[in-house]
C-alpha positions in Angstrom: -12.5 5.6 -16.3 -8.9 7.4 -16.9 -8.4 10.0 -14.8 -6.7 11.7 -12.0 -8.7 9.4 -9.6 -8.8 6.7 -11.1 -5.0 7.2 -11.8 -4.8 7.4 -7.4 -7.5 4.3 -7.0 -5.4 1.7 -9.0 -1.8 3.2 -7.3 -3.5 2.8 -4.1 -4.6 -1.2 -5.2 -1.3 -1.4 -6.4 0.6 0.1 -3.0 -2.1 -2.6 -1.2 -0.7 -5.5 -2.9 3.5 -4.0 -2.8 3.9 -1.5 -0.1 5.3 -2.9 3.1 7.3 -0.5 4.6 7.7 0.2 8.1 6.4 3.8 8.9 9.6 5.5 8.6 8.9 6.1 5.4 4.8 7.9 4.3 3.4 6.3 1.5 3.8 8.1 -2.0 1.2 10.2 -3.1 0.5 11.6 -6.6 1.0 15.4 -6.8 -0.7 17.0 -10.1 -2.0 20.3 -11.4 1.7 21.7 -12.1 1.2 25.3 -13.7 3.7 24.5 -16.1 6.4 27.0 -14.0 9.0 25.8 -11.3 10.0 22.4 -10.6 8.1 19.9 -11.9 6.1 17.3 -9.1 8.7 15.4 -7.7 11.6 16.5 -9.8 14.3 15.4 -7.3 12.9 11.7 -7.1 12.4 8.9 -9.2 9.2 7.9 -10.3 6.5 7.6 -12.3 4.4 10.3 -14.6 1.5 10.4 -16.0 0.2 13.0 -18.6 -2.8 14.2 -19.5 -5.4 15.8 -22.3 -7.7 18.8 -22.1 -10.5 16.4 -21.2 -8.3 15.3 -18.3 -7.6 11.7 -19.6 -4.5 9.8 -19.3 -2.7 9.9 -22.4 0.5 8.4 -21.6 2.1 6.9 -18.1 5.7 7.3 -18.1 8.9 6.5 -15.8 11.8 8.6 -14.8 13.7 6.5 -12.7 17.4 7.0 -13.8 19.8 7.5 -11.0 21.6 10.3 -12.8 24.5 12.0 -10.8 26.3 15.2 -9.4 24.1 17.4 -8.4 21.1 16.0 -10.0 21.6 12.8 -8.8 17.9 10.7 -8.2 16.3 13.3 -10.6 15.0 10.8 -12.4 11.6 12.3 -13.2 13.0 15.4 -14.2 15.7 14.3 -16.5 12.7 11.9 -18.3 10.7 15.2 -18.8 13.3 17.8 -19.6 14.1 15.2 -22.3 11.3 14.2 -24.1 8.2 16.2 -22.4 8.7 19.4 -21.7 11.2 22.0 -22.8 11.5 25.9 -22.1 8.7 28.1 -22.9 10.9 30.5 -24.9 7.7 33.3 -24.8 7.8 33.3 -21.3 11.6 32.2 -20.9 13.5 30.4 -17.8 11.8 28.7 -15.5 8.3 28.5 -17.9 7.7 25.5 -19.9 5.6 24.0 -22.4 5.1 20.5 -23.7 7.4 19.5 -26.7 5.8 19.3 -29.8 5.1 15.4 -29.9 3.0 16.7 -26.6 1.2 19.6 -27.6 -2.2 17.6 -26.3 -1.1 17.5 -23.1 -1.9 20.0 -20.7 -1.2 18.4 -17.2 1.4 16.6 -15.3 1.4 14.1 -12.4 4.0 12.5 -10.7 4.6 10.2 -8.0 8.1 9.8 -6.2 10.0 7.5 -4.5 12.2 7.2 -1.8 15.7 6.6 -2.7 15.7 3.3 -1.6 12.4 2.4 -3.0 12.9 3.9 -6.4 13.0 0.1 -7.5 9.0 -0.2 -7.7 8.5 2.5 -9.6 8.9 0.0 -13.0 6.3 -2.5 -11.2 3.6 0.7 -10.9 4.2 1.9 -14.0 3.7 -1.3 -15.9 0.7 -1.9 -13.4 -1.1 1.0 -14.1 -0.4 0.8 -17.7 -1.9 -2.6 -18.1 -5.3 -1.5 -15.5 -5.6 2.0 -17.6 -4.5 1.8 -20.7 -3.4 4.7 -21.8 -3.7 5.6 -25.4 0.0 6.3 -25.9 0.7 3.4 -24.3 -0.6 1.0 -26.9 1.6 -2.0 -27.6 3.4 -1.3 -30.9 2.6 2.6 -30.8 5.3 4.8 -31.3 6.0 8.3 -31.6 8.1 10.2 -34.9 8.0 13.5 -35.8 5.3 14.4 -33.3 2.6 11.8 -34.8 1.4 9.0 -33.6 1.1 5.5 -35.7 1.4 2.0 -35.2 
């Protein structure tokens, strides 16, 4: 089971083990079903993202937790996705996106964003989910080069 439901299930288990924070902060939750238009889910936060193929299987789990700066401070998820996964869809114009060539099999993106003071938990969640879900493109020694997978 490597679909969105599995992602949520394993994230819930992670939080049972590691989230003991006062009620002033709600438990972070996943958003998916982005329509490749407008801001990506949790664009203004640091956190974790998951990429899905047309069969709704998770193909990659990544980290977007950079601190950024200026007006884009804490925009880790959007900065990472724009740098490595998505690009402006030139056929539709500004505000519309498509997967970059290396990720042309991606049909959906999910993300989970953390409050600024808890973004340090994002790398632990990413590592935990990769270990539990073993997405195809996160496997050890797998690299992406020129849009192709090789080991």
